[in-house]
Structure formats: structure tokens, C-alpha cells
Backbone as CSV, one residue per row, in Angstrom:
resi,resn,N_x,N_y,N_z,CA_x,CA_y,CA_z,C_x,C_y,C_z
1,MET,-32.284,-64.686,-103.302,-30.897,-64.341,-102.857,-30.028,-64.602,-103.848
2,SER,-28.725,-63.668,-104.352,-27.731,-63.809,-105.269,-27.000,-65.224,-104.979
3,PRO,-26.254,-65.920,-105.786,-25.625,-67.002,-105.469,-24.087,-66.473,-105.501
4,PHE,-23.815,-65.082,-105.922,-22.449,-64.765,-105.932,-21.552,-64.985,-104.667
5,PRO,-22.186,-64.333,-103.579,-21.491,-64.564,-102.285,-20.961,-65.938,-101.887
6,ARG,-21.828,-67.052,-102.254,-21.322,-68.376,-101.962,-20.266,-68.772,-102.964
7,SER,-20.476,-68.294,-104.304,-19.347,-68.550,-105.205,-17.962,-67.896,-104.929
8,ARG,-17.888,-66.688,-104.288,-16.806,-66.029,-103.794,-15.808,-66.531,-102.578
9,ALA,-16.447,-67.341,-101.760,-16.154,-67.779,-100.486,-14.750,-68.531,-100.541
10,PRO,-14.600,-69.430,-101.528,-13.390,-70.240,-101.725,-12.259,-69.330,-102.027
11,TRP,-12.512,-68.350,-103.049,-11.414,-67.514,-103.393,-11.111,-66.544,-102.078
12,THR,-12.051,-66.158,-101.272,-11.841,-65.473,-100.229,-10.672,-66.131,-99.069
13,LEU,-11.143,-67.526,-98.791,-10.456,-68.348,-98.101,-8.816,-68.565,-98.677
14,LEU,-8.763,-68.681,-100.044,-7.420,-68.964,-100.723,-6.547,-67.512,-100.355
15,ALA,-7.360,-66.333,-100.430,-6.531,-65.113,-100.209,-6.040,-65.084,-98.990
16,VAL,-6.810,-65.484,-97.887,-6.333,-65.479,-96.383,-5.221,-66.379,-96.295
17,LEU,-5.286,-67.678,-96.892,-4.191,-68.463,-96.499,-2.857,-67.914,-97.140
18,VAL,-2.902,-67.371,-98.397,-1.644,-66.665,-99.012,-1.297,-65.579,-98.154
19,LEU,-2.100,-64.854,-97.696,-1.625,-63.699,-96.859,-0.823,-64.142,-95.428
20,SER,-1.447,-65.229,-95.050,-0.903,-65.832,-93.746,0.557,-66.495,-94.119
21,ALA,0.599,-67.195,-95.234,1.890,-67.651,-95.543,2.975,-66.664,-95.689
22,SER,2.534,-65.386,-96.348,3.501,-64.346,-96.442,3.841,-63.785,-95.243
23,ALA,3.058,-63.698,-94.244,3.533,-63.334,-92.857,4.275,-64.139,-92.231
24,ILE,4.156,-65.251,-92.561,5.083,-66.214,-91.685,6.546,-66.084,-92.386
25,LEU,6.571,-66.034,-93.905,7.761,-66.207,-94.613,8.522,-64.838,-94.433
26,LEU,7.986,-63.786,-94.227,8.649,-62.443,-94.183,7.931,-61.734,-92.895
27,PRO,8.633,-62.079,-91.871,8.079,-61.455,-90.388,8.322,-60.009,-90.477
28,ALA,7.461,-59.500,-89.619,7.327,-57.814,-89.565,8.790,-57.256,-89.277
29,GLY,8.859,-56.267,-89.909,10.197,-55.460,-89.618,11.306,-55.951,-90.619
30,ALA,11.409,-56.991,-91.294,12.245,-57.477,-92.444,12.202,-56.591,-93.470
31,ASN,13.294,-56.457,-94.001,13.421,-55.836,-95.456,14.442,-56.169,-96.272
32,ALA,14.396,-55.761,-97.468,15.106,-56.611,-98.549,16.913,-56.463,-98.187
33,SER,17.160,-55.136,-97.834,18.435,-54.842,-97.741,19.096,-55.793,-96.455
34,SER,18.616,-55.790,-95.322,18.969,-56.549,-94.082,19.009,-57.845,-94.652
35,ALA,18.027,-58.475,-95.328,17.977,-59.837,-95.529,18.815,-60.345,-96.683
36,ALA,19.383,-59.388,-97.415,20.258,-59.796,-98.497,21.715,-59.516,-98.327
37,SER,22.047,-58.907,-97.169,23.434,-58.409,-96.753,23.838,-58.902,-95.339
38,PRO,25.120,-59.242,-95.238,25.661,-59.476,-94.070,25.736,-58.167,-93.182
39,PRO,25.943,-58.125,-91.787,26.208,-56.987,-91.082,27.316,-56.094,-91.642
40,PHE,27.277,-54.773,-91.663,28.348,-53.836,-92.016,29.123,-53.674,-90.929
41,ASN,30.607,-53.855,-91.367,31.693,-53.880,-90.390,32.993,-53.318,-90.994
42,VAL,33.912,-52.653,-90.280,35.135,-52.236,-90.743,36.236,-52.488,-89.572
43,GLN,37.106,-53.474,-89.665,38.029,-53.665,-88.752,39.441,-52.763,-88.817
44,ILE,39.815,-52.055,-87.911,40.733,-51.287,-87.969,41.985,-51.748,-87.005
45,THR,43.230,-51.953,-87.768,44.304,-52.374,-86.972,45.525,-51.173,-87.212
46,GLY,46.306,-51.076,-85.987,47.332,-50.124,-86.141,48.146,-50.046,-84.791
47,PRO,49.110,-49.170,-84.568,49.643,-48.867,-83.409,48.846,-48.371,-82.373
48,SER,49.125,-48.568,-80.980,48.410,-47.989,-79.986,49.169,-46.739,-79.502
49,LEU,50.468,-46.753,-79.765,51.328,-45.722,-79.375,52.012,-45.190,-80.459
50,LEU,52.242,-43.825,-80.589,52.745,-43.013,-81.670,53.744,-42.176,-80.853
51,SER,55.030,-41.783,-81.459,55.903,-40.905,-80.795,55.508,-39.680,-81.680
52,THR,55.740,-38.484,-80.901,55.513,-36.931,-81.434,56.370,-36.994,-82.673
53,ASN,55.572,-36.501,-83.781,56.172,-36.173,-84.787,56.727,-37.454,-85.698
54,VAL,56.060,-38.533,-85.367,56.381,-39.904,-86.136,55.325,-40.434,-86.614
55,SER,55.257,-40.950,-88.102,54.252,-41.384,-88.628,54.017,-42.819,-88.229
56,GLY,52.607,-43.166,-88.315,51.944,-44.512,-88.008,51.101,-44.777,-88.915
57,HIS,51.123,-46.499,-89.393,50.222,-46.798,-90.449,49.130,-47.682,-89.845
58,PHE,48.075,-47.392,-90.316,46.688,-48.138,-90.003,46.205,-48.773,-91.262
59,PHE,45.539,-49.870,-90.887,45.160,-50.808,-91.951,43.589,-50.990,-91.592
60,ALA,42.669,-50.828,-92.694,41.293,-51.139,-92.484,40.675,-52.070,-93.561
61,THR,39.737,-52.920,-92.987,39.198,-53.851,-93.786,37.651,-53.871,-93.655
62,ALA,36.996,-53.647,-94.833,35.441,-53.346,-94.836,34.836,-54.624,-95.305
63,SER,33.782,-54.998,-94.744,32.892,-56.150,-95.276,31.479,-55.755,-94.853
64,GLY,30.469,-56.678,-95.345,28.864,-56.598,-95.296,28.436,-55.407,-95.778
65,GLY,27.015,-55.043,-95.275,26.381,-53.904,-95.938,25.927,-54.349,-97.184
66,PRO,25.237,-53.198,-97.830,24.652,-53.547,-98.960,25.772,-53.908,-100.270
67,ALA,27.036,-53.711,-100.047,27.976,-53.858,-101.070,28.128,-55.521,-101.353
68,GLU,27.756,-56.100,-100.097,28.098,-57.611,-100.173,26.781,-58.466,-99.860
69,LEU,26.591,-59.563,-100.657,25.557,-60.544,-100.580,25.918,-61.546,-99.586
70,LEU,24.685,-62.107,-99.026,25.025,-63.104,-97.973,26.114,-64.229,-98.235
71,ASN,26.046,-64.613,-99.672,27.017,-65.599,-99.939,28.500,-65.236,-99.967
72,GLY,28.895,-64.039,-99.568,30.096,-63.302,-99.429,30.576,-62.710,-100.918
73,THR,29.739,-62.702,-101.845,30.013,-62.171,-103.077,29.963,-60.581,-103.093
74,VAL,30.964,-59.948,-103.249,30.971,-58.354,-103.012,30.658,-57.747,-104.479
75,THR,29.360,-57.152,-104.685,28.936,-56.948,-106.122,28.994,-55.099,-105.972
76,GLY,29.154,-54.448,-104.776,29.141,-52.890,-104.846,30.668,-52.863,-104.404
77,ASN,30.788,-51.548,-103.903,32.200,-51.212,-103.229,32.114,-50.338,-102.055
78,TYR,33.120,-49.838,-101.458,33.222,-49.072,-100.286,34.099,-48.073,-100.366
79,THR,33.499,-46.757,-100.004,34.222,-45.609,-99.894,34.578,-45.272,-98.606
80,PHE,35.464,-44.234,-98.453,35.595,-43.531,-97.044,36.222,-42.281,-96.979
81,THR,35.922,-41.580,-95.982,36.995,-40.427,-95.624,37.397,-40.753,-94.084
82,VAL,38.671,-40.043,-93.992,39.038,-40.328,-92.545,39.753,-39.157,-91.991
83,SER,39.778,-38.851,-90.582,40.222,-37.788,-89.919,40.689,-38.218,-88.518
84,VAL,41.616,-37.174,-87.986,42.125,-37.357,-86.648,41.457,-36.617,-85.852
85,VAL,40.924,-36.925,-84.610,40.267,-36.279,-83.708,40.948,-36.310,-82.453
86,GLY,41.000,-34.859,-81.724,41.877,-34.896,-80.417,41.902,-33.541,-80.130
87,LEU,42.684,-33.401,-78.939,42.545,-32.002,-78.136,43.361,-31.029,-79.076
88,ASP,44.528,-31.567,-79.719,45.228,-30.546,-80.301,45.850,-31.224,-81.682
89,THR,45.235,-31.156,-82.690,45.628,-31.811,-83.981,46.486,-30.903,-85.165
90,SER,46.903,-29.798,-84.436,47.596,-28.789,-85.432,48.805,-29.585,-85.918
91,GLY,49.228,-29.311,-87.077,50.284,-29.908,-87.803,50.314,-31.381,-88.088
92,SER,49.178,-31.939,-88.013,48.917,-33.351,-88.083,48.582,-33.576,-89.627
93,PHE,48.626,-34.567,-90.145,48.224,-35.153,-91.504,47.622,-36.462,-91.494
94,VAL,46.869,-36.871,-92.471,46.342,-38.219,-92.798,46.474,-38.250,-94.163
95,SER,47.022,-39.514,-94.770,46.970,-39.699,-96.104,46.771,-41.299,-96.395
96,PRO,45.869,-41.454,-97.218,44.974,-40.673,-98.119,43.916,-40.071,-97.202
97,VAL,43.215,-38.912,-97.434,41.969,-38.484,-96.487,40.829,-38.961,-96.917
98,GLY,40.890,-39.881,-98.225,39.679,-40.585,-98.579,39.657,-41.157,-99.789
99,GLY,38.722,-42.004,-100.359,38.907,-42.630,-101.416,38.073,-43.905,-101.515
100,ALA,38.318,-44.937,-102.331,37.708,-46.249,-102.299,38.555,-47.277,-101.852
101,PHE,37.969,-48.222,-100.991,38.671,-49.435,-100.661,39.242,-50.166,-102.032
102,VAL,40.305,-50.873,-101.927,40.685,-51.574,-103.023,40.846,-53.210,-102.474
103,ASN,40.001,-54.042,-103.000,39.818,-55.408,-102.525,39.384,-55.311,-101.125
104,GLN,38.503,-54.282,-100.916,37.954,-54.090,-99.403,38.962,-53.867,-98.307
105,GLU,40.069,-53.286,-98.770,41.045,-52.846,-97.878,41.776,-51.374,-98.214
106,ILE,42.131,-50.993,-97.129,43.041,-49.523,-97.443,43.968,-49.297,-96.239
107,ASN,45.023,-48.856,-96.556,46.085,-48.313,-95.595,46.181,-46.718,-95.601
108,VAL,46.259,-46.373,-94.386,46.218,-44.919,-94.055,47.376,-44.569,-93.159
109,THR,48.100,-43.389,-93.382,49.270,-42.957,-92.756,48.939,-41.944,-91.929
110,VAL,49.202,-41.762,-90.751,48.843,-40.693,-89.738,50.169,-40.238,-89.243
111,GLY,50.312,-38.856,-89.022,51.573,-38.390,-88.575,51.763,-36.869,-88.355
112,GLY,52.677,-36.337,-87.834,52.753,-34.714,-87.527,52.227,-34.292,-86.304
113,LEU,51.650,-35.364,-85.557,51.163,-34.778,-83.910,52.327,-34.652,-83.097
114,ASN,52.398,-33.428,-82.703,53.402,-32.889,-81.892,52.910,-32.584,-80.494
115,HIS,51.635,-32.958,-80.029,51.390,-32.775,-78.692,51.067,-34.046,-78.196
116,THR,51.225,-34.493,-76.962,50.931,-35.767,-76.151,49.437,-35.764,-76.010
117,GLY,48.906,-37.054,-75.959,47.449,-37.299,-75.480,46.924,-38.408,-76.215
118,THR,45.715,-38.449,-75.826,44.840,-39.543,-76.544,44.291,-39.047,-77.917
119,TYR,44.174,-39.844,-79.012,43.685,-39.271,-80.201,42.898,-40.356,-80.824
120,THR,41.663,-40.040,-81.542,40.858,-41.015,-82.373,41.046,-41.085,-83.779
121,LEU,41.093,-42.020,-84.670,41.160,-42.063,-85.865,39.968,-42.493,-86.340
122,GLU,38.838,-41.646,-86.899,37.747,-41.936,-87.568,37.399,-42.267,-88.966
123,PHE,36.931,-43.309,-89.300,36.740,-43.696,-90.801,35.269,-43.491,-90.966
124,ASN,34.849,-42.475,-91.733,33.279,-42.448,-92.274,33.218,-43.308,-93.513
125,VAL,32.714,-44.538,-93.444,32.664,-45.534,-94.615,31.242,-45.775,-94.970
126,THR,31.189,-46.019,-96.173,29.939,-46.012,-96.907,29.895,-47.394,-97.761
127,SER,28.853,-48.382,-97.532,28.784,-49.464,-98.430,27.853,-49.592,-99.439
128,HIS,28.245,-49.539,-100.751,27.496,-49.098,-101.737,26.824,-50.371,-102.380
129,GLY,25.507,-50.678,-102.446,24.965,-51.705,-102.973,24.125,-51.300,-104.364
130,PHE,24.754,-50.502,-104.965,23.887,-50.054,-106.268,23.817,-51.000,-107.187
131,ALA,24.785,-52.207,-107.137,24.950,-53.191,-108.360,23.615,-54.095,-108.100
132,HIS,23.098,-54.319,-107.042,21.915,-55.111,-106.974,20.603,-54.290,-106.443
133,GLY,20.697,-53.075,-106.395,19.514,-52.255,-105.978,19.227,-52.162,-104.436
134,LEU,20.258,-52.547,-103.741,20.143,-52.387,-102.228,20.324,-51.173,-101.531
135,GLY,20.903,-49.901,-102.367,21.125,-48.693,-101.731,22.381,-48.714,-100.937
136,ASN,22.579,-47.814,-100.172,23.706,-47.519,-99.376,23.671,-47.468,-98.039
137,GLU,24.848,-47.852,-97.421,24.853,-47.706,-95.747,25.869,-47.068,-95.316
138,THR,25.941,-45.918,-94.463,27.293,-45.326,-93.991,27.223,-45.323,-92.556
139,GLN,28.235,-45.686,-91.823,28.717,-45.833,-90.548,30.077,-45.233,-90.443
140,VAL,30.229,-44.709,-89.017,31.586,-44.461,-88.388,32.334,-45.381,-87.739
141,PHE,33.621,-45.630,-87.936,34.175,-46.798,-87.444,35.473,-45.963,-86.694
142,SER,35.852,-46.331,-85.678,37.148,-45.632,-85.107,37.976,-46.444,-84.322
143,THR,39.212,-45.999,-84.099,40.119,-46.610,-83.190,41.061,-45.482,-82.443
144,GLN,41.499,-45.769,-81.136,42.217,-44.634,-80.479,43.637,-45.044,-80.385
145,PHE,44.500,-44.087,-80.221,45.808,-44.126,-80.043,46.487,-43.140,-79.206
146,GLN,47.566,-43.328,-78.597,48.217,-42.270,-77.610,49.592,-41.632,-78.262
147,VAL,49.728,-40.536,-78.204,50.918,-39.925,-78.629,51.876,-39.502,-77.330
148,VAL,52.947,-40.128,-77.286,53.812,-39.765,-76.319,55.245,-39.178,-76.874
149,VAL,56.057,-38.670,-75.803,57.580,-38.250,-76.234,58.381,-39.285,-76.062
150,PRO,59.019,-39.892,-77.076,59.777,-41.147,-77.049,61.034,-40.940,-76.413
151,TYR,61.831,-41.952,-76.039,63.402,-42.041,-75.614,64.212,-42.147,-76.794
152,ILE,65.212,-41.417,-77.160,65.918,-41.608,-78.438,67.332,-41.599,-78.057
153,VAL,67.885,-42.679,-78.732,69.279,-42.990,-78.694,69.913,-42.775,-80.171
154,ALA,71.019,-42.182,-80.233,71.359,-41.927,-81.483,73.209,-41.835,-81.497
155,THR,73.745,-42.209,-82.448,75.094,-42.304,-82.708,75.484,-42.257,-84.154
156,THR,76.769,-42.694,-84.384,77.326,-42.657,-85.836,77.911,-43.886,-86.114
157,VAL,77.620,-44.491,-87.273,78.297,-45.646,-87.843,79.196,-45.290,-88.728
158,GLN,80.522,-45.940,-88.865,81.616,-45.483,-89.878,82.023,-46.863,-90.630
159,ASN,82.390,-46.376,-91.823,83.032,-47.525,-92.817,84.393,-47.026,-93.029
160,ILE,85.333,-47.667,-92.431,86.680,-47.393,-92.678,87.292,-48.089,-93.634
161,ASN,86.648,-48.941,-94.454,87.151,-49.699,-95.576,87.214,-48.954,-96.843
162,THR,87.924,-49.459,-97.677,88.233,-48.952,-99.064,87.317,-49.414,-100.046
163,PHE,86.146,-50.085,-99.491,85.234,-50.792,-100.262,83.613,-50.413,-99.745
164,GLN,82.792,-50.286,-100.321,81.420,-50.149,-99.666,80.862,-51.472,-99.102
165,VAL,79.883,-50.990,-98.043,79.521,-51.981,-97.110,77.907,-52.010,-97.408
166,SER,77.153,-53.113,-97.599,75.681,-52.982,-97.629,75.005,-54.092,-96.799
167,GLY,73.898,-53.932,-96.448,73.023,-55.050,-95.699,73.263,-54.935,-94.303
168,SER,73.883,-54.033,-93.523,74.068,-54.212,-92.066,72.880,-53.786,-91.346
169,THR,72.839,-54.406,-90.100,71.648,-54.392,-89.072,72.193,-53.927,-87.811
170,ILE,71.825,-52.958,-87.152,71.974,-52.807,-85.504,70.877,-53.126,-84.770
171,ARG,71.262,-54.079,-83.918,70.209,-54.611,-83.030,70.378,-53.737,-81.672
172,VAL,69.100,-53.242,-81.175,68.822,-52.238,-80.063,68.307,-52.959,-78.808
173,SER,68.898,-52.745,-77.733,68.400,-53.455,-76.383,68.192,-52.501,-75.321
174,LEU,67.189,-52.568,-74.569,67.172,-51.626,-73.149,67.451,-52.554,-72.213
175,ASP,68.291,-52.342,-71.296,68.323,-53.078,-69.954,68.682,-54.496,-70.283
176,GLY,69.273,-54.913,-71.380,69.569,-56.246,-71.879,68.540,-56.816,-72.640
177,ALA,67.361,-56.342,-72.936,66.112,-57.113,-73.586,66.283,-56.355,-74.900
178,VAL,66.083,-57.125,-75.914,65.808,-56.571,-77.342,64.683,-56.002,-77.507
179,VAL,64.750,-54.623,-77.921,63.365,-53.784,-78.202,63.183,-53.305,-79.663
180,GLY,64.190,-53.703,-80.501,64.128,-53.304,-81.979,65.407,-53.399,-82.869
181,SER,65.441,-52.776,-83.922,66.330,-52.866,-84.959,66.509,-51.549,-85.766
182,ILE,67.857,-51.303,-86.272,68.072,-50.053,-87.147,68.678,-50.859,-88.392
183,GLY,68.006,-50.641,-89.545,68.645,-50.932,-90.849,69.707,-49.822,-91.065
184,VAL,70.987,-50.214,-91.599,71.989,-49.392,-92.027,72.036,-49.302,-93.506
185,PRO,71.943,-48.036,-93.994,71.988,-47.945,-95.306,73.407,-48.374,-96.125
186,THR,73.343,-48.639,-97.405,74.669,-48.961,-97.956,75.695,-47.859,-97.839
187,MET,76.940,-48.169,-97.173,77.950,-47.124,-96.976,79.014,-47.229,-97.942
188,LEU,79.550,-45.995,-98.462,80.564,-45.890,-99.305,81.796,-45.956,-98.623
189,PRO,83.043,-46.320,-99.226,84.327,-46.311,-98.487,84.630,-45.077,-97.586
190,ASP,85.240,-45.339,-96.491,85.610,-44.118,-95.826,84.479,-43.120,-95.234
191,ALA,83.252,-43.653,-95.285,82.117,-42.729,-94.882,81.429,-43.005,-93.648
192,SER,80.532,-42.117,-93.205,79.964,-42.289,-91.840,78.432,-41.976,-92.066
193,VAL,77.605,-42.408,-91.251,76.242,-42.219,-91.290,75.498,-42.091,-89.818
194,ALA,74.558,-41.171,-89.650,74.195,-41.073,-88.373,72.873,-41.976,-88.299
195,VAL,72.756,-42.756,-87.179,71.531,-43.684,-86.883,70.788,-42.980,-85.667
196,LYS,69.522,-43.391,-85.655,68.699,-43.085,-84.546,67.729,-43.971,-84.249
197,TYR,67.264,-44.231,-82.814,66.364,-45.233,-82.617,65.241,-44.392,-81.696
198,ASN,63.989,-44.522,-82.035,63.041,-43.873,-81.103,62.485,-45.075,-80.333
199,TYR,62.321,-45.034,-79.024,61.789,-45.958,-78.242,60.319,-45.359,-77.771
200,THR,59.287,-45.903,-78.251,58.045,-45.207,-77.791,57.324,-46.347,-76.527
201,THR,57.256,-45.618,-75.468,56.572,-46.367,-74.363,55.857,-45.302,-73.519
202,LEU,54.705,-45.928,-72.722,54.273,-45.083,-71.787,55.099,-44.511,-70.662
203,GLY,56.136,-45.102,-70.282,57.148,-44.632,-69.331,57.865,-45.775,-68.845
204,LEU,58.939,-45.331,-68.208,59.900,-46.278,-67.804,60.169,-46.271,-66.213
205,SER,60.359,-47.298,-65.591,60.609,-47.192,-63.936,61.380,-46.080,-63.634
206,PRO,61.294,-45.475,-62.550,62.383,-44.691,-61.863,63.800,-45.543,-61.959
207,GLY,64.883,-44.565,-62.083,66.130,-45.358,-61.921,67.049,-45.169,-63.249
208,TYR,68.229,-45.851,-63.191,69.078,-45.910,-64.407,68.617,-46.910,-65.237
209,HIS,68.738,-46.517,-66.622,68.483,-47.570,-67.757,69.301,-47.339,-68.786
210,THR,69.874,-48.511,-69.545,70.704,-48.489,-70.516,70.131,-48.951,-71.833
211,PHE,70.481,-48.289,-72.980,70.386,-48.513,-74.288,71.568,-49.014,-74.789
212,THR,71.621,-50.382,-75.536,72.705,-50.869,-76.273,72.529,-51.038,-77.537
213,LEU,73.310,-50.555,-78.665,73.362,-50.618,-79.918,74.455,-51.595,-80.424
214,THR,74.120,-52.698,-81.065,75.329,-53.827,-81.633,75.020,-54.008,-83.049
215,LEU,76.184,-53.906,-83.614,76.437,-54.160,-85.040,76.257,-55.763,-85.160
216,VAL,75.106,-56.291,-85.768,74.912,-57.825,-85.744,75.267,-58.353,-87.226
217,THR,75.176,-57.891,-88.266,75.349,-58.335,-89.537,76.188,-57.555,-90.520
218,SER,77.175,-56.706,-89.946,78.151,-55.894,-90.618,79.741,-56.897,-90.785
219,GLY,79.786,-57.954,-90.083,80.699,-58.904,-90.347,82.139,-58.372,-89.750
220,GLY,81.718,-57.349,-88.855,83.135,-56.542,-88.390,83.636,-55.428,-89.376
221,LEU,82.840,-55.149,-90.449,83.411,-54.095,-91.321,83.131,-52.721,-90.874
222,LEU,82.012,-52.585,-90.164,81.635,-51.229,-89.678,81.855,-51.279,-88.190
223,GLN,81.947,-49.956,-87.627,81.994,-49.672,-86.295,81.325,-48.270,-85.749
224,PHE,81.087,-48.359,-84.755,80.480,-47.194,-84.255,81.436,-45.867,-84.000
225,SER,81.112,-44.809,-83.593,81.890,-43.740,-83.400,83.154,-43.795,-82.353
226,ASN,82.598,-44.829,-81.411,83.660,-45.145,-80.369,84.717,-46.028,-80.777
227,GLY,84.516,-46.590,-82.050,85.671,-47.734,-82.629,85.240,-49.108,-82.190
228,GLN,84.015,-49.314,-81.766,83.734,-50.740,-81.141,82.350,-51.071,-82.242
229,GLN,82.170,-52.425,-81.965,81.020,-52.900,-82.511,79.649,-52.704,-81.787
230,THR,79.783,-52.097,-80.661,78.627,-51.802,-79.654,78.670,-50.342,-79.151
231,TYR,77.610,-49.918,-78.857,77.454,-48.688,-78.345,76.341,-48.394,-77.289
232,SER,76.723,-48.002,-76.202,75.911,-48.000,-74.938,75.676,-46.579,-74.491
233,VAL,74.633,-46.259,-73.987,74.284,-45.020,-73.230,73.377,-45.132,-72.095
234,SER,73.620,-44.605,-70.794,72.622,-44.893,-69.811,72.191,-43.390,-69.367
235,PHE,71.122,-43.600,-68.943,70.140,-42.299,-68.465,69.509,-42.585,-66.980
236,TYR,69.088,-41.746,-66.518,68.435,-41.556,-65.194,66.970,-41.010,-65.374
237,VAL,66.029,-42.016,-65.047,64.486,-41.597,-65.051,64.074,-41.199,-63.680
238,GLN,63.731,-39.862,-63.636,63.410,-39.347,-62.234,61.988,-39.890,-61.989
239,GLY,61.922,-40.307,-60.520,60.629,-40.723,-60.062,59.570,-39.606,-59.979
240,PRO,58.415,-40.073,-59.539,57.242,-38.901,-59.310,57.580,-38.139,-58.049
241,ALA,57.319,-37.047,-57.979,57.671,-36.114,-56.861,56.788,-36.708,-55.673
242,PRO,57.515,-36.556,-54.473,56.795,-37.186,-53.208,55.721,-36.260,-52.942
243,ASP,54.504,-36.909,-52.250,53.423,-36.270,-51.952,53.536,-35.964,-50.248
244,TYR,53.637,-34.732,-50.003,54.076,-34.081,-48.595,52.595,-33.788,-48.030
245,THR,51.493,-33.894,-48.623,50.192,-33.516,-48.193,49.896,-34.022,-46.548
246,VAL,50.330,-35.478,-46.326,50.132,-35.991,-45.228,51.015,-35.377,-44.050
247,TYR,52.410,-35.170,-44.420,53.100,-34.524,-43.663,52.751,-33.033,-43.083
248,TYR,52.454,-32.268,-44.222,51.615,-31.012,-44.132,50.604,-31.091,-43.103
249,LEU,49.743,-31.915,-43.296,48.299,-31.968,-42.429,48.871,-32.401,-40.944
250,THR,49.739,-33.277,-40.728,50.277,-33.587,-39.676,50.904,-32.394,-38.832
251,ALA,51.746,-31.729,-39.339,52.513,-30.806,-39.075,51.333,-29.621,-38.537
252,ALA,50.351,-29.336,-39.366,49.404,-28.406,-39.004,48.585,-28.669,-37.510
253,GLY,48.312,-30.103,-37.648,47.719,-30.530,-36.467,48.600,-30.358,-35.204
254,ALA,49.801,-30.781,-35.340,50.725,-30.776,-34.227,50.900,-29.225,-33.744
255,THR,50.698,-28.240,-34.632,51.104,-26.923,-34.398,49.709,-26.393,-33.591
256,VAL,48.496,-26.696,-33.916,47.449,-26.235,-33.360,47.186,-26.855,-32.007
257,LEU,47.734,-28.031,-31.846,47.659,-28.782,-30.471,48.613,-28.003,-29.494
258,ALA,49.932,-27.732,-30.084,50.569,-27.004,-29.100,50.312,-25.824,-28.720
259,ILE,49.603,-24.917,-29.743,49.172,-23.678,-29.272,48.048,-23.648,-28.278
260,PHE,47.072,-24.969,-28.441,46.062,-25.108,-27.514,46.738,-25.359,-25.922
261,ILE,47.593,-26.221,-25.965,48.334,-26.679,-24.654,48.924,-25.291,-23.995
262,SER,49.576,-24.544,-24.793,50.209,-23.430,-24.340,49.310,-22.501,-23.691
263,LEU,48.051,-22.130,-24.426,46.872,-21.210,-23.925,46.370,-21.839,-22.577
264,LEU,46.272,-23.116,-22.552,45.728,-23.855,-21.465,46.394,-23.806,-20.267
265,PHE,47.652,-23.831,-20.268,48.603,-23.768,-19.093,49.297,-22.446,-18.823
266,PHE,49.638,-21.775,-19.832,50.448,-20.682,-19.635,49.688,-19.426,-20.084
267,GLY,48.454,-19.701,-20.398,47.664,-18.201,-21.063,47.398,-17.304,-19.649
268,PRO,46.896,-16.230,-19.978,46.659,-15.129,-18.810,45.627,-15.869,-17.849
269,ARG,45.743,-15.709,-16.585,44.870,-16.138,-15.533,43.762,-15.188,-15.187
270,ARG,42.571,-15.575,-14.881,41.519,-14.769,-14.502,41.841,-14.458,-13.064
271,PRO,41.566,-13.111,-12.835,41.797,-12.402,-11.193,40.711,-13.164,-10.452
272,ARG,41.211,-13.634,-9.331,40.179,-14.161,-8.373,39.474,-13.305,-7.453
273,ARG,38.197,-13.816,-7.355,37.340,-12.853,-6.618,37.601,-12.759,-5.299
274,LYS,37.646,-11.621,-4.675,37.828,-11.462,-3.139,36.500,-12.032,-2.498
275,LYS,36.862,-12.684,-1.371,35.819,-13.289,-0.466,35.371,-12.189,0.288
276,ASN,34.059,-12.008,0.561,33.429,-11.105,1.412,33.740,-11.716,2.925
277,PRO,34.126,-10.391,3.771,34.314,-10.961,5.298,33.305,-11.370,5.965
């Protein structure tokens, strides 16, 4: 019998041990890309409400995927395309519509939506790992927002002085609570400028409400069209139409009952049969 099988046994045992060790170090399903990169993610922040035909700004931050190593070092880059999805996007725009993230960040402007409803801003983002041979990974990330018709308050600011006035601000209050501000542009002597504030909300409670504009940093040099430092306007919000369904059903039920009673007591009587003698 040849001695070679006996001489090969130690090498065979060593190969089995090496393969076993490899199986422990690299479990089934592991791959170089997932092991070398953190999870791919894009965080999107921006307004949840937009007024019709008013622009909104969204901010996106990309991280992970093949472009980034486990130690946080970004050796690749991120690219994107973006679009608005909704029932009616006619007239809308997105800027920019695509490109590359700068320092893993991108700002996008959305506007021109003139129909109310819920819309989705979709980012199609690719994490490129070509710098260290990990390939690419593409995912879609999105955020939703609503478009509503705003409440608008508008008036005119006047500069009745013989010198220009700069750096003025108007405080906007609704029912006594501050809701925003308006910056007044530099005003030349004896000039006037129109100011407007869009209040974006899902709705106001039924009843009367009041917007108040107050010149807070003009030092008394400017005034509204009413000659005052404050300007107020009140408006009425109509409540929802009452639901008469219950009353209709009640009335219908009462009518049927009345007809039944009338037929029961006042309807035609059946002729009585004559008794046989």
C-alpha cells in the first residue's frame, strides 16, 4: 500500500481548520459592501405646509452607503434627482432638479403649486463608492407636505420724512399672538411701499379673527396708510354647514307614521256582511 494517503492527512486536516475559521469570520450572507459601509440614509427637512404659489425650501443630508467608510470617512460622493408627485403639479417647479451633494448636503426650492392637497417630494439618491471599489447604491427618499390657500393681510407703509429710512420691521399678530414678521425695504424720502403677509394654516376656528401689524423698529419714522404705527383688519371665518341628515330622517319617519295612523283610523271602512235571518 502507498504511503501517500498517510502523508496527506495532516494537510487535509489543516485545510478543514482554515475553512472552518473562514466560515466563523465571514458568516453566510456577508459581503464586502455592507461590511465596509454604514447604512445608506438621506434625512430631509422642510415645511409641512406651503401656501399656493409660494416657494418653500427643503434641506437634504446624505450619509452611509458605498460612498462612506465605517470610520465615517467619505471617499465617494452622492448624486440625486428630485421631483414633486401629487394630484395636480401643473405649473410647479423644483430647483435644482438634480446634481451632486456638496459636503453631503443639498438645498432644493419647490414652488408654483396652485392646487391644494398633499404632495410628495421624492429624492432619487445614489451613493457612489467607486473610490474604494464598493460600487453604487441607489434609493428613493421622500417627504410629504400640504398646499393650502393662505390668509393674506396687506397694507401700505409710508415714509413722510425728507430722508430715507432703513432696517424697519413689522410684527404680525393674529388674535393677540405673534405669528411672524415682515422686513421693510429701505424707503426713500416721501415714498410708500406695499407690504403683504401670507399666514399659512390648515384652518382657523369659526368666528371673528383679527390680524394686527405693528411697526416695531422704525423709531416712529414710518407709518401705515392709516397714519398710525399699527394696522388691524378683522375677518369672519364661516363654520361648516350644519348636517340636517338626522332632521330629514326624523321628519320622514314622522310623515310615514302620520300617514299610517290616518289610514288606520280614517281610511275607507270595509262593508259589513249582512247576517242571515
